[in-house]
Backbone of each chain as nested JSON, in Angstrom:
{
  "chains": [
    {"id": "A", "residues": [
      {"number": 1, "name": "MET", "atoms": {"N": [71.216, 139.584, 133.16], "CA": [70.999, 140.578, 131.409], "C": [70.114, 139.884, 130.53]}},
      {"number": 2, "name": "LEU", "atoms": {"N": [71.33, 138.591, 130.107], "CA": [70.846, 137.598, 128.946], "C": [69.555, 137.375, 129.515]}},
      {"number": 3, "name": "ALA", "atoms": {"N": [69.155, 136.418, 130.645], "CA": [67.811, 136.818, 131.318], "C": [66.587, 136.795, 130.995]}},
      {"number": 4, "name": "LEU", "atoms": {"N": [66.807, 138.715, 131.44], "CA": [66.402, 139.535, 130.748], "C": [65.669, 140.022, 129.474]}},
      {"number": 5, "name": "SER", "atoms": {"N": [66.971, 139.675, 128.89], "CA": [66.647, 140.035, 127.086], "C": [66.269, 139.32, 126.642]}},
      {"number": 6, "name": "MET", "atoms": {"N": [66.164, 137.248, 126.709], "CA": [65.297, 136.992, 126.332], "C": [63.503, 136.578, 126.749]}},
      {"number": 7, "name": "GLY", "atoms": {"N": [63.438, 137.044, 127.658], "CA": [61.731, 137.506, 128.287], "C": [61.88, 138.508, 127.437]}},
      {"number": 8, "name": "LEU", "atoms": {"N": [62.421, 139.389, 127.491], "CA": [62.054, 141.084, 126.261], "C": [61.762, 140.429, 125.239]}},
      {"number": 9, "name": "LEU", "atoms": {"N": [62.932, 139.284, 124.217], "CA": [62.524, 138.85, 123.243], "C": [60.945, 138.08, 123.094]}},
      {"number": 10, "name": "PHE", "atoms": {"N": [61.015, 137.786, 123.904], "CA": [59.917, 136.821, 123.654], "C": [58.839, 136.9, 123.958]}},
      {"number": 11, "name": "THR", "atoms": {"N": [58.491, 138.34, 125.068], "CA": [57.175, 139.46, 124.837], "C": [56.925, 139.911, 124.265]}},
      {"number": 12, "name": "ALA", "atoms": {"N": [57.662, 140.291, 123.496], "CA": [58.309, 141.927, 122.189], "C": [56.71, 140.12, 121.348]}},
      {"number": 13, "name": "TYR", "atoms": {"N": [58.22, 139.551, 120.389], "CA": [57.267, 137.928, 120.081], "C": [55.805, 138.369, 120.068]}},
      {"number": 14, "name": "ALA", "atoms": {"N": [56.0, 137.465, 121.61], "CA": [54.135, 137.324, 121.448], "C": [53.29, 139.143, 120.93]}},
      {"number": 15, "name": "ALA", "atoms": {"N": [53.489, 139.741, 121.159], "CA": [53.192, 140.595, 121.434], "C": [52.841, 141.317, 119.845]}},
      {"number": 16, "name": "GLY", "atoms": {"N": [53.473, 141.362, 119.592], "CA": [53.495, 141.477, 118.053], "C": [52.657, 140.369, 116.964]}},
      {"number": 17, "name": "LEU", "atoms": {"N": [52.807, 138.5, 117.229], "CA": [52.45, 138.114, 116.401], "C": [50.726, 138.121, 116.892]}},
      {"number": 18, "name": "PHE", "atoms": {"N": [50.44, 138.892, 118.265], "CA": [48.244, 139.157, 118.17], "C": [48.88, 139.848, 117.139]}},
      {"number": 19, "name": "ALA", "atoms": {"N": [49.181, 141.366, 117.303], "CA": [48.955, 142.244, 116.779], "C": [48.595, 142.463, 115.658]}},
      {"number": 20, "name": "TYR", "atoms": {"N": [49.728, 141.541, 114.791], "CA": [48.898, 140.975, 113.255], "C": [47.983, 139.911, 113.832]}},
      {"number": 21, "name": "CYS", "atoms": {"N": [47.82, 138.971, 114.57], "CA": [46.12, 138.513, 114.463], "C": [45.119, 138.824, 114.081]}},
      {"number": 22, "name": "LEU", "atoms": {"N": [45.464, 140.223, 115.38], "CA": [44.14, 141.467, 115.411], "C": [44.716, 142.59, 114.318]}},
      {"number": 23, "name": "LEU", "atoms": {"N": [45.493, 142.671, 113.453], "CA": [45.04, 143.279, 112.344], "C": [44.353, 142.357, 111.253]}},
      {"number": 24, "name": "ARG", "atoms": {"N": [44.452, 141.099, 111.023], "CA": [43.87, 140.121, 110.007], "C": [42.763, 139.57, 110.568]}},
      {"number": 25, "name": "GLY", "atoms": {"N": [42.765, 140.225, 111.231], "CA": [40.684, 139.994, 111.81], "C": [40.896, 138.217, 112.701]}},
      {"number": 26, "name": "TYR", "atoms": {"N": [42.23, 137.315, 113.183], "CA": [42.165, 136.828, 113.141], "C": [41.195, 136.202, 114.519]}},
      {"number": 27, "name": "ASN", "atoms": {"N": [40.614, 135.344, 114.707], "CA": [39.936, 135.006, 115.691], "C": [41.286, 134.362, 116.952]}},
      {"number": 28, "name": "ILE", "atoms": {"N": [41.673, 134.854, 117.107], "CA": [42.934, 134.285, 118.74], "C": [42.867, 134.885, 119.994]}},
      {"number": 29, "name": "THR", "atoms": {"N": [42.425, 134.968, 120.487], "CA": [42.764, 135.037, 121.779], "C": [44.046, 135.277, 122.659]}},
      {"number": 30, "name": "PRO", "atoms": {"N": [44.514, 136.255, 123.509], "CA": [45.931, 136.283, 124.248], "C": [46.13, 134.351, 124.791]}},
      {"number": 31, "name": "LEU", "atoms": {"N": [44.688, 134.755, 125.085], "CA": [45.273, 132.739, 125.898], "C": [45.546, 131.629, 124.781]}},
      {"number": 32, "name": "ASP", "atoms": {"N": [45.015, 132.048, 123.44], "CA": [45.438, 130.754, 122.45], "C": [46.62, 131.035, 122.247]}},
      {"number": 33, "name": "MET", "atoms": {"N": [47.578, 132.534, 122.306], "CA": [49.102, 132.387, 121.787], "C": [49.884, 131.703, 122.626]}},
      {"number": 34, "name": "PHE", "atoms": {"N": [49.539, 131.522, 124.113], "CA": [50.486, 130.311, 124.629], "C": [50.339, 128.967, 124.833]}},
      {"number": 35, "name": "HIS", "atoms": {"N": [49.296, 128.599, 123.69], "CA": [49.365, 127.106, 123.32], "C": [50.162, 126.559, 122.831]}},
      {"number": 36, "name": "SER", "atoms": {"N": [50.577, 125.465, 122.771], "CA": [51.613, 124.427, 122.524], "C": [50.693, 124.993, 120.447]}},
      {"number": 37, "name": "SER", "atoms": {"N": [49.771, 124.888, 119.868], "CA": [49.691, 125.035, 118.361], "C": [48.277, 125.555, 118.668]}},
      {"number": 38, "name": "TRP", "atoms": {"N": [47.645, 125.784, 117.316], "CA": [47.025, 127.455, 116.825], "C": [45.254, 126.78, 117.334]}},
      {"number": 39, "name": "PRO", "atoms": {"N": [44.541, 127.084, 118.102], "CA": [43.436, 126.771, 117.825], "C": [42.994, 125.619, 116.613]}},
      {"number": 40, "name": "ALA", "atoms": {"N": [42.015, 124.678, 116.57], "CA": [41.449, 123.895, 115.384], "C": [40.226, 124.715, 115.045]}},
      {"number": 41, "name": "LYS", "atoms": {"N": [40.506, 124.744, 113.71], "CA": [39.557, 124.971, 112.526], "C": [38.197, 124.502, 113.936]}},
      {"number": 42, "name": "LYS", "atoms": {"N": [37.126, 125.334, 113.68], "CA": [35.804, 125.363, 113.596], "C": [34.648, 126.096, 113.724]}},
      {"number": 43, "name": "ALA", "atoms": {"N": [34.039, 126.479, 112.802], "CA": [33.275, 127.313, 112.075], "C": [31.782, 126.841, 112.928]}},
      {"number": 44, "name": "ALA", "atoms": {"N": [31.352, 128.286, 113.036], "CA": [30.176, 128.496, 113.679], "C": [29.523, 128.299, 112.925]}},
      {"number": 45, "name": "GLY", "atoms": {"N": [28.209, 127.719, 113.542], "CA": [27.31, 126.286, 111.723], "C": [25.902, 127.235, 112.909]}}
    ]},
    {"id": "B", "residues": [
      {"number": 1, "name": "MET", "atoms": {"N": [78.508, 134.823, 128.249], "CA": [77.406, 134.905, 127.748], "C": [77.291, 133.868, 126.877]}},
      {"number": 2, "name": "GLY", "atoms": {"N": [77.915, 134.712, 125.25], "CA": [77.303, 134.421, 124.052], "C": [76.745, 132.756, 123.371]}},
      {"number": 3, "name": "GLY", "atoms": {"N": [77.734, 132.529, 124.099], "CA": [77.282, 131.149, 124.615], "C": [76.054, 130.654, 124.032]}},
      {"number": 4, "name": "LEU", "atoms": {"N": [76.2, 130.682, 125.392], "CA": [75.19, 130.454, 125.873], "C": [73.469, 131.976, 124.667]}},
      {"number": 5, "name": "ALA", "atoms": {"N": [73.401, 132.877, 124.491], "CA": [72.796, 133.646, 123.376], "C": [72.444, 132.14, 122.424]}},
      {"number": 6, "name": "LEU", "atoms": {"N": [73.605, 132.436, 122.194], "CA": [73.403, 131.497, 121.016], "C": [73.096, 129.333, 120.977]}},
      {"number": 7, "name": "ALA", "atoms": {"N": [72.889, 129.344, 121.583], "CA": [72.412, 128.29, 122.26], "C": [70.593, 128.441, 122.101]}},
      {"number": 8, "name": "TRP", "atoms": {"N": [70.509, 129.473, 122.919], "CA": [69.155, 129.186, 123.19], "C": [67.937, 129.798, 121.966]}},
      {"number": 9, "name": "LEU", "atoms": {"N": [69.229, 130.799, 120.563], "CA": [68.328, 131.028, 119.146], "C": [68.515, 129.94, 118.618]}},
      {"number": 10, "name": "THR", "atoms": {"N": [69.911, 129.056, 118.248], "CA": [69.592, 127.681, 117.986], "C": [68.434, 127.113, 118.001]}},
      {"number": 11, "name": "GLY", "atoms": {"N": [68.451, 126.289, 119.094], "CA": [67.272, 125.73, 119.866], "C": [66.04, 126.477, 119.061]}},
      {"number": 12, "name": "GLU", "atoms": {"N": [65.813, 127.763, 119.569], "CA": [64.35, 128.488, 119.04], "C": [64.377, 128.545, 117.305]}},
      {"number": 13, "name": "GLY", "atoms": {"N": [65.094, 128.604, 116.997], "CA": [65.74, 128.157, 115.733], "C": [65.441, 127.314, 114.986]}},
      {"number": 14, "name": "ILE", "atoms": {"N": [65.705, 125.602, 115.312], "CA": [64.675, 125.131, 115.789], "C": [63.463, 124.313, 115.722]}},
      {"number": 15, "name": "ILE", "atoms": {"N": [62.484, 125.3, 116.574], "CA": [61.529, 124.873, 116.326], "C": [60.484, 125.579, 115.785]}},
      {"number": 16, "name": "VAL", "atoms": {"N": [61.743, 126.968, 115.111], "CA": [61.122, 128.495, 114.123], "C": [60.996, 127.341, 113.056]}},
      {"number": 17, "name": "TYR", "atoms": {"N": [62.183, 126.375, 112.178], "CA": [62.344, 125.465, 110.946], "C": [60.564, 124.66, 111.291]}},
      {"number": 18, "name": "ARG", "atoms": {"N": [60.72, 124.224, 112.251], "CA": [59.516, 123.06, 111.998], "C": [58.132, 123.841, 111.415]}},
      {"number": 19, "name": "TRP", "atoms": {"N": [58.522, 124.909, 112.246], "CA": [56.639, 125.553, 111.85], "C": [56.371, 125.703, 110.567]}},
      {"number": 20, "name": "VAL", "atoms": {"N": [57.277, 126.979, 110.135], "CA": [57.666, 127.537, 109.04], "C": [57.903, 126.359, 107.9]}},
      {"number": 21, "name": "LYS", "atoms": {"N": [59.008, 125.454, 107.672], "CA": [58.236, 124.639, 106.795], "C": [57.068, 123.828, 107.049]}},
      {"number": 22, "name": "HIS", "atoms": {"N": [55.941, 124.083, 107.486], "CA": [54.898, 123.68, 107.656], "C": [52.85, 124.805, 107.237]}},
      {"number": 23, "name": "LYS", "atoms": {"N": [54.482, 126.534, 107.252], "CA": [53.839, 127.084, 106.255], "C": [52.72, 127.527, 107.471]}},
      {"number": 24, "name": "ALA", "atoms": {"N": [53.082, 128.2, 109.101], "CA": [52.867, 128.84, 110.245], "C": [53.759, 129.033, 110.918]}},
      {"number": 25, "name": "PRO", "atoms": {"N": [53.136, 130.333, 111.601], "CA": [54.262, 131.064, 112.654], "C": [54.158, 130.037, 113.564]}},
      {"number": 26, "name": "PRO", "atoms": {"N": [55.291, 129.998, 114.249], "CA": [55.207, 129.116, 115.678], "C": [54.615, 130.095, 116.52]}},
      {"number": 27, "name": "PRO", "atoms": {"N": [53.459, 129.499, 117.289], "CA": [52.603, 130.196, 118.406], "C": [53.656, 130.769, 119.621]}},
      {"number": 28, "name": "PRO", "atoms": {"N": [53.303, 131.455, 120.209], "CA": [54.583, 131.82, 121.175], "C": [54.568, 130.7, 122.252]}},
      {"number": 29, "name": "GLY", "atoms": {"N": [53.71, 129.995, 122.475], "CA": [53.282, 128.643, 123.766], "C": [53.962, 127.543, 123.029]}},
      {"number": 30, "name": "ALA", "atoms": {"N": [54.346, 127.88, 122.124], "CA": [55.155, 126.747, 121.349], "C": [57.494, 127.061, 121.918]}},
      {"number": 31, "name": "LEU", "atoms": {"N": [57.0, 127.871, 121.933], "CA": [58.682, 128.483, 121.522], "C": [59.325, 128.767, 123.638]}},
      {"number": 32, "name": "LEU", "atoms": {"N": [57.251, 128.656, 124.545], "CA": [57.7, 129.071, 125.671], "C": [58.609, 127.644, 126.841]}},
      {"number": 33, "name": "GLU", "atoms": {"N": [58.984, 126.673, 126.531], "CA": [59.393, 125.46, 127.991], "C": [60.716, 126.251, 127.236]}},
      {"number": 34, "name": "ALA", "atoms": {"N": [61.649, 125.962, 126.269], "CA": [62.507, 126.242, 125.44], "C": [62.703, 127.631, 126.159]}},
      {"number": 35, "name": "SER", "atoms": {"N": [62.333, 128.492, 126.267], "CA": [62.805, 129.466, 126.184], "C": [62.747, 129.591, 127.928]}},
      {"number": 36, "name": "LEU", "atoms": {"N": [61.757, 128.978, 128.493], "CA": [62.099, 128.612, 129.851], "C": [62.58, 128.519, 130.622]}},
      {"number": 37, "name": "LEU", "atoms": {"N": [63.378, 127.063, 129.962], "CA": [65.173, 126.55, 130.697], "C": [65.695, 127.56, 130.11]}},
      {"number": 38, "name": "PHE", "atoms": {"N": [65.965, 128.647, 128.871], "CA": [67.306, 129.29, 128.495], "C": [67.506, 130.051, 129.343]}},
      {"number": 39, "name": "VAL", "atoms": {"N": [66.228, 130.371, 129.893], "CA": [66.04, 132.414, 130.917], "C": [66.864, 131.575, 132.216]}},
      {"number": 40, "name": "ALA", "atoms": {"N": [66.462, 130.249, 132.896], "CA": [67.134, 129.728, 133.986], "C": [68.14, 129.917, 133.772]}},
      {"number": 41, "name": "LEU", "atoms": {"N": [68.56, 129.057, 132.205], "CA": [70.071, 129.171, 132.664], "C": [71.014, 129.975, 132.519]}},
      {"number": 42, "name": "GLY", "atoms": {"N": [70.562, 131.88, 132.139], "CA": [70.431, 132.325, 132.089], "C": [70.79, 132.985, 133.417]}},
      {"number": 43, "name": "VAL", "atoms": {"N": [69.951, 132.341, 134.016], "CA": [70.172, 132.853, 135.194], "C": [71.356, 132.25, 136.203]}},
      {"number": 44, "name": "LEU", "atoms": {"N": [71.364, 131.484, 136.07], "CA": [72.28, 130.485, 136.367], "C": [74.025, 130.755, 135.848]}},
      {"number": 45, "name": "ALA", "atoms": {"N": [73.635, 131.235, 134.889], "CA": [75.4, 131.896, 133.98], "C": [75.72, 133.116, 134.639]}},
      {"number": 46, "name": "GLN", "atoms": {"N": [74.687, 134.259, 135.863], "CA": [75.109, 135.236, 136.419], "C": [76.111, 134.352, 137.397]}},
      {"number": 47, "name": "TYR", "atoms": {"N": [76.314, 133.461, 138.104], "CA": [76.999, 132.875, 138.404], "C": [78.311, 132.356, 138.123]}},
      {"number": 48, "name": "GLN", "atoms": {"N": [79.782, 133.632, 138.083], "CA": [80.591, 133.19, 136.848], "C": [81.102, 132.082, 137.289]}},
      {"number": 49, "name": "PRO", "atoms": {"N": [80.99, 130.751, 138.242], "CA": [82.019, 129.562, 138.006], "C": [80.97, 128.772, 136.811]}},
      {"number": 50, "name": "ALA", "atoms": {"N": [79.315, 129.078, 137.184], "CA": [78.462, 128.526, 136.008], "C": [78.719, 128.331, 134.803]}},
      {"number": 51, "name": "ARG", "atoms": {"N": [78.859, 129.735, 134.644], "CA": [78.579, 129.958, 133.231], "C": [79.22, 129.125, 132.251]}},
      {"number": 52, "name": "THR", "atoms": {"N": [80.452, 128.514, 131.547], "CA": [80.694, 127.769, 130.642], "C": [79.985, 126.88, 131.338]}},
      {"number": 53, "name": "ALA", "atoms": {"N": [79.437, 125.941, 132.469], "CA": [78.732, 124.947, 132.116], "C": [77.314, 124.937, 131.787]}},
      {"number": 54, "name": "ALA", "atoms": {"N": [76.683, 126.149, 132.353], "CA": [75.295, 126.126, 131.485], "C": [75.3, 126.908, 130.27]}},
      {"number": 55, "name": "ALA", "atoms": {"N": [76.444, 126.84, 129.581], "CA": [75.734, 127.638, 128.054], "C": [76.505, 125.76, 127.286]}},
      {"number": 56, "name": "LEU", "atoms": {"N": [77.232, 124.877, 128.29], "CA": [77.344, 123.082, 127.715], "C": [75.94, 122.937, 127.566]}},
      {"number": 57, "name": "PHE", "atoms": {"N": [75.718, 123.06, 128.457], "CA": [74.092, 121.799, 129.152], "C": [73.149, 122.561, 128.14]}},
      {"number": 58, "name": "GLY", "atoms": {"N": [73.408, 124.136, 128.153], "CA": [72.586, 124.517, 126.56], "C": [72.761, 124.254, 125.197]}},
      {"number": 59, "name": "TRP", "atoms": {"N": [73.753, 123.865, 124.646], "CA": [74.442, 122.838, 123.343], "C": [74.233, 122.114, 123.529]}},
      {"number": 60, "name": "GLY", "atoms": {"N": [74.575, 121.409, 125.433], "CA": [73.76, 119.527, 125.253], "C": [72.636, 119.433, 124.558]}},
      {"number": 61, "name": "ILE", "atoms": {"N": [71.25, 120.17, 125.012], "CA": [70.186, 120.388, 124.957], "C": [69.802, 120.011, 123.712]}},
      {"number": 62, "name": "ASP", "atoms": {"N": [70.114, 121.499, 123.23], "CA": [69.919, 121.632, 121.408], "C": [69.714, 119.743, 120.856]}},
      {"number": 63, "name": "ILE", "atoms": {"N": [71.73, 119.903, 121.016], "CA": [71.8, 118.081, 120.471], "C": [71.524, 117.257, 120.793]}},
      {"number": 64, "name": "ALA", "atoms": {"N": [70.662, 117.487, 121.747], "CA": [69.769, 116.498, 121.984], "C": [68.057, 115.862, 121.199]}},
      {"number": 65, "name": "VAL", "atoms": {"N": [67.954, 117.681, 121.244], "CA": [66.622, 117.945, 120.338], "C": [66.809, 117.811, 119.28]}},
      {"number": 66, "name": "LEU", "atoms": {"N": [68.087, 118.348, 118.253], "CA": [68.14, 117.933, 117.222], "C": [68.6, 116.356, 116.584]}},
      {"number": 67, "name": "MET", "atoms": {"N": [68.792, 115.536, 117.241], "CA": [69.179, 113.454, 116.822], "C": [67.128, 113.293, 117.527]}},
      {"number": 68, "name": "GLN", "atoms": {"N": [66.826, 113.622, 118.11], "CA": [65.802, 113.835, 118.229], "C": [64.777, 114.106, 116.949]}},
      {"number": 69, "name": "VAL", "atoms": {"N": [64.679, 114.854, 116.224], "CA": [64.326, 115.296, 115.288], "C": [64.261, 115.308, 113.877]}},
      {"number": 70, "name": "ILE", "atoms": {"N": [65.292, 115.287, 113.572], "CA": [66.031, 115.024, 111.985], "C": [65.404, 113.956, 111.721]}},
      {"number": 71, "name": "GLY", "atoms": {"N": [64.4, 114.222, 110.703], "CA": [64.227, 113.383, 109.492], "C": [62.73, 112.783, 110.139]}},
      {"number": 72, "name": "LYS", "atoms": {"N": [62.723, 113.484, 110.523], "CA": [60.652, 113.735, 111.53], "C": [60.192, 114.823, 111.141]}},
      {"number": 73, "name": "GLU", "atoms": {"N": [58.57, 113.721, 111.043], "CA": [58.503, 115.178, 110.802], "C": [57.129, 115.41, 111.879]}},
      {"number": 74, "name": "PRO", "atoms": {"N": [56.788, 117.182, 112.036], "CA": [55.923, 117.027, 112.825], "C": [53.662, 116.372, 112.951]}},
      {"number": 75, "name": "LYS", "atoms": {"N": [53.717, 115.575, 114.859], "CA": [52.249, 115.544, 114.099], "C": [51.564, 116.045, 114.432]}},
      {"number": 76, "name": "VAL", "atoms": {"N": [51.658, 117.127, 114.75], "CA": [51.024, 118.467, 114.839], "C": [50.629, 118.994, 113.459]}},
      {"number": 77, "name": "THR", "atoms": {"N": [48.932, 119.143, 113.393], "CA": [48.818, 119.636, 111.761], "C": [48.159, 121.17, 111.979]}},
      {"number": 78, "name": "PRO", "atoms": {"N": [49.168, 122.298, 112.017], "CA": [49.837, 123.163, 112.331], "C": [47.478, 123.985, 111.486]}},
      {"number": 79, "name": "SER", "atoms": {"N": [46.535, 125.015, 112.363], "CA": [45.694, 125.133, 111.676], "C": [46.116, 126.358, 111.515]}},
      {"number": 80, "name": "TRP", "atoms": {"N": [46.493, 126.796, 110.523], "CA": [47.024, 128.051, 110.111], "C": [46.711, 128.4, 108.315]}},
      {"number": 81, "name": "PRO", "atoms": {"N": [45.45, 129.255, 108.377], "CA": [45.153, 130.82, 109.191], "C": [43.81, 130.408, 110.059]}},
      {"number": 82, "name": "PRO", "atoms": {"N": [44.808, 131.049, 110.879], "CA": [43.054, 130.562, 111.425], "C": [41.898, 130.916, 111.213]}},
      {"number": 83, "name": "LEU", "atoms": {"N": [40.666, 131.289, 111.872], "CA": [39.35, 131.358, 111.285], "C": [39.413, 132.764, 111.82]}},
      {"number": 84, "name": "CYS", "atoms": {"N": [38.444, 133.222, 111.232], "CA": [38.525, 135.353, 111.499], "C": [37.015, 135.254, 112.762]}},
      {"number": 85, "name": "ILE", "atoms": {"N": [37.173, 137.514, 113.057], "CA": [36.424, 136.473, 114.085], "C": [35.458, 137.614, 113.671]}},
      {"number": 86, "name": "PRO", "atoms": {"N": [34.136, 137.38, 113.917], "CA": [32.563, 137.74, 113.429], "C": [31.891, 138.744, 113.548]}},
      {"number": 87, "name": "ASP", "atoms": {"N": [31.702, 138.991, 112.726], "CA": [30.847, 140.313, 112.12], "C": [30.545, 141.121, 113.584]}},
      {"number": 88, "name": "THR", "atoms": {"N": [29.97, 140.305, 113.917], "CA": [29.089, 141.111, 115.124], "C": [29.852, 141.17, 116.471]}},
      {"number": 89, "name": "GLN", "atoms": {"N": [31.367, 140.536, 116.108], "CA": [32.174, 141.307, 117.456], "C": [32.74, 142.037, 116.749]}},
      {"number": 90, "name": "LEU", "atoms": {"N": [34.377, 142.468, 118.338], "CA": [34.653, 143.942, 118.052], "C": [36.07, 142.663, 117.985]}},
      {"number": 91, "name": "MET", "atoms": {"N": [36.048, 142.036, 119.427], "CA": [37.324, 141.25, 119.493], "C": [37.616, 139.835, 119.637]}},
      {"number": 92, "name": "PRO", "atoms": {"N": [38.773, 139.574, 119.392], "CA": [38.215, 137.997, 119.608], "C": [38.264, 137.113, 120.911]}},
      {"number": 93, "name": "SER", "atoms": {"N": [37.045, 136.053, 120.747], "CA": [36.51, 135.921, 121.548], "C": [36.858, 133.825, 121.261]}},
      {"number": 94, "name": "LYS", "atoms": {"N": [36.224, 133.286, 122.743], "CA": [36.199, 131.574, 122.612], "C": [35.448, 131.307, 121.504]}},
      {"number": 95, "name": "THR", "atoms": {"N": [34.317, 132.093, 121.274], "CA": [33.612, 131.647, 120.46], "C": [33.755, 131.333, 118.905]}},
      {"number": 96, "name": "ALA", "atoms": {"N": [33.048, 130.767, 117.99], "CA": [33.934, 129.796, 117.204], "C": [33.663, 131.387, 115.663]}},
      {"number": 97, "name": "GLY", "atoms": {"N": [35.222, 130.701, 115.144], "CA": [35.452, 131.983, 114.011], "C": [33.961, 131.605, 113.342]}},
      {"number": 98, "name": "VAL", "atoms": {"N": [34.942, 132.629, 112.07], "CA": [34.036, 132.005, 110.668], "C": [35.374, 132.224, 109.688]}},
      {"number": 99, "name": "PRO", "atoms": {"N": [34.779, 131.038, 108.16], "CA": [35.917, 131.572, 107.477], "C": [36.062, 132.55, 106.769]}},
      {"number": 100, "name": "CYS", "atoms": {"N": [38.148, 133.554, 107.107], "CA": [38.139, 134.349, 106.248], "C": [37.182, 134.734, 105.028]}},
      {"number": 101, "name": "GLY", "atoms": {"N": [36.976, 136.507, 104.39], "CA": [36.852, 136.318, 103.591], "C": [35.26, 135.365, 103.535]}},
      {"number": 102, "name": "SER", "atoms": {"N": [35.089, 135.419, 103.583], "CA": [33.111, 134.65, 103.157], "C": [32.514, 135.374, 103.496]}},
      {"number": 103, "name": "ALA", "atoms": {"N": [30.915, 135.741, 103.537], "CA": [29.725, 136.053, 103.448], "C": [30.21, 135.523, 105.133]}},
      {"number": 104, "name": "GLN", "atoms": {"N": [30.376, 137.041, 106.515], "CA": [30.904, 136.895, 107.746], "C": [29.486, 136.528, 108.645]}},
      {"number": 105, "name": "SER", "atoms": {"N": [28.151, 137.671, 108.41], "CA": [27.049, 137.058, 108.506], "C": [25.553, 137.21, 107.761]}},
      {"number": 106, "name": "PRO", "atoms": {"N": [24.366, 136.739, 108.586], "CA": [23.949, 136.994, 107.46], "C": [22.951, 138.307, 107.42]}},
      {"number": 107, "name": "ALA", "atoms": {"N": [22.635, 139.22, 108.387], "CA": [22.891, 140.884, 109.177], "C": [24.118, 141.622, 108.044]}},
      {"number": 108, "name": "SER", "atoms": {"N": [24.856, 141.276, 108.457], "CA": [25.781, 142.577, 107.617], "C": [25.122, 141.865, 106.275]}},
      {"number": 109, "name": "SER", "atoms": {"N": [25.284, 141.166, 105.209], "CA": [25.627, 140.813, 103.874], "C": [23.301, 141.709, 103.567]}},
      {"number": 110, "name": "SER", "atoms": {"N": [22.924, 140.945, 104.532], "CA": [21.729, 141.21, 104.256], "C": [21.305, 143.371, 104.66]}},
      {"number": 111, "name": "SER", "atoms": {"N": [22.287, 143.784, 105.215], "CA": [22.333, 144.944, 105.487], "C": [22.752, 145.595, 104.112]}},
      {"number": 112, "name": "ALA", "atoms": {"N": [23.866, 145.466, 103.433], "CA": [24.349, 145.841, 102.047], "C": [23.714, 146.303, 100.796]}},
      {"number": 113, "name": "THR", "atoms": {"N": [22.589, 145.407, 100.889], "CA": [21.481, 145.598, 99.309], "C": [20.292, 145.968, 99.325]}},
      {"number": 114, "name": "SER", "atoms": {"N": [20.357, 145.985, 101.059], "CA": [18.886, 146.56, 101.133], "C": [18.76, 148.086, 101.153]}},
      {"number": 115, "name": "THR", "atoms": {"N": [17.701, 148.751, 101.76], "CA": [17.376, 149.811, 101.998], "C": [16.793, 150.285, 103.814]}},
      {"number": 116, "name": "GLY", "atoms": {"N": [16.842, 150.758, 103.375], "CA": [16.15, 151.312, 105.065], "C": [14.491, 150.298, 105.591]}},
      {"number": 117, "name": "THR", "atoms": {"N": [13.831, 150.779, 104.817], "CA": [12.75, 149.753, 104.717], "C": [11.841, 148.304, 104.175]}},
      {"number": 118, "name": "GLY", "atoms": {"N": [13.672, 148.165, 103.782], "CA": [14.229, 146.373, 103.593], "C": [13.227, 145.944, 102.11]}},
      {"number": 119, "name": "GLY", "atoms": {"N": [13.505, 147.257, 100.99], "CA": [12.96, 147.07, 100.006], "C": [14.088, 146.834, 98.713]}},
      {"number": 120, "name": "ALA", "atoms": {"N": [14.074, 146.819, 97.962], "CA": [15.35, 146.071, 96.969], "C": [16.052, 148.075, 96.923]}},
      {"number": 121, "name": "LYS", "atoms": {"N": [17.484, 147.6, 96.641], "CA": [18.03, 149.445, 95.941], "C": [17.965, 148.727, 94.738]}},
      {"number": 122, "name": "LYS", "atoms": {"N": [17.508, 150.686, 94.521], "CA": [17.308, 150.928, 93.778], "C": [18.707, 151.396, 92.235]}},
      {"number": 123, "name": "LYS", "atoms": {"N": [17.775, 151.003, 91.261], "CA": [20.036, 151.046, 90.706], "C": [19.924, 152.306, 89.573]}},
      {"number": 124, "name": "ILE", "atoms": {"N": [20.437, 153.921, 89.961], "CA": [20.337, 153.893, 89.118], "C": [20.726, 154.96, 87.533]}},
      {"number": 125, "name": "PRO", "atoms": {"N": [19.939, 154.695, 86.555], "CA": [20.216, 155.145, 85.501], "C": [21.915, 155.968, 85.196]}},
      {"number": 126, "name": "THR", "atoms": {"N": [22.524, 156.455, 84.537], "CA": [23.31, 156.789, 84.169], "C": [24.325, 157.019, 82.705]}},
      {"number": 127, "name": "PRO", "atoms": {"N": [23.776, 157.908, 82.026], "CA": [24.411, 157.789, 80.341], "C": [25.666, 156.756, 80.06]}},
      {"number": 128, "name": "ALA", "atoms": {"N": [25.671, 156.421, 79.406], "CA": [26.851, 156.257, 79.033], "C": [28.525, 156.803, 78.798]}},
      {"number": 129, "name": "GLY", "atoms": {"N": [29.216, 156.861, 79.054], "CA": [30.525, 157.531, 79.216], "C": [30.758, 158.582, 80.745]}},
      {"number": 130, "name": "THR", "atoms": {"N": [29.666, 158.641, 81.075], "CA": [29.822, 159.436, 82.595], "C": [29.785, 158.843, 83.14]}},
      {"number": 131, "name": "LYS", "atoms": {"N": [30.327, 159.58, 84.419], "CA": [30.586, 158.82, 86.124], "C": [30.042, 159.092, 87.044]}},
      {"number": 132, "name": "PRO", "atoms": {"N": [29.147, 158.773, 87.411], "CA": [27.769, 159.1, 88.397], "C": [28.928, 160.087, 89.477]}},
      {"number": 133, "name": "ILE", "atoms": {"N": [28.597, 161.254, 90.576], "CA": [29.349, 162.092, 91.439], "C": [28.576, 160.795, 93.041]}},
      {"number": 134, "name": "ILE", "atoms": {"N": [30.115, 161.183, 93.402], "CA": [29.774, 159.699, 94.756], "C": [28.743, 161.195, 95.761]}},
      {"number": 135, "name": "GLY", "atoms": {"N": [27.637, 160.447, 95.869], "CA": [26.861, 161.385, 97.058], "C": [24.891, 161.759, 95.915]}},
      {"number": 136, "name": "GLN", "atoms": {"N": [25.512, 161.968, 94.895], "CA": [24.284, 162.723, 94.02], "C": [23.551, 161.335, 93.548]}},
      {"number": 137, "name": "ARG", "atoms": {"N": [21.899, 161.461, 94.049], "CA": [20.936, 160.716, 93.104], "C": [20.004, 161.089, 92.192]}}
    ]}
  ]
}
């Protein structure tokens, strides 16, 4: 039960943060969420 | 069970605190390893005789991590806020983004100031003290 709650909370945090990034228009893919840091800024030239 | 949940929250709190200090939210990937460890401990704690040992192990991990990180700055530089999605795309992708709030693509910026034939947009003069009605030319 505790493990399930931890998994649910983690999934909710990841989904919520991805939704926030989408709403703000940030170029963050779902895979980027699971790296240990945010992607480096490389602007299109 | 409560002890293990508190240990998990404390462990996540250490990670979140270090990210928030740099004014960035922690990416879920940064919390993933700690979460997986505590999920495994949670599964172990389903077995009644191992419950106390799992909670003690969780708190031991927290204390060990605290002793490692107290007084040290994280070496990573959080690149937050990240770049924005270009106007030419609907969804985020692996292609490079554009700085937020800037003119995002030449096509979109030129279409805003030009008419369909490519000429300059005409400004319709209005008498002083009147407001132009939207849609009226």
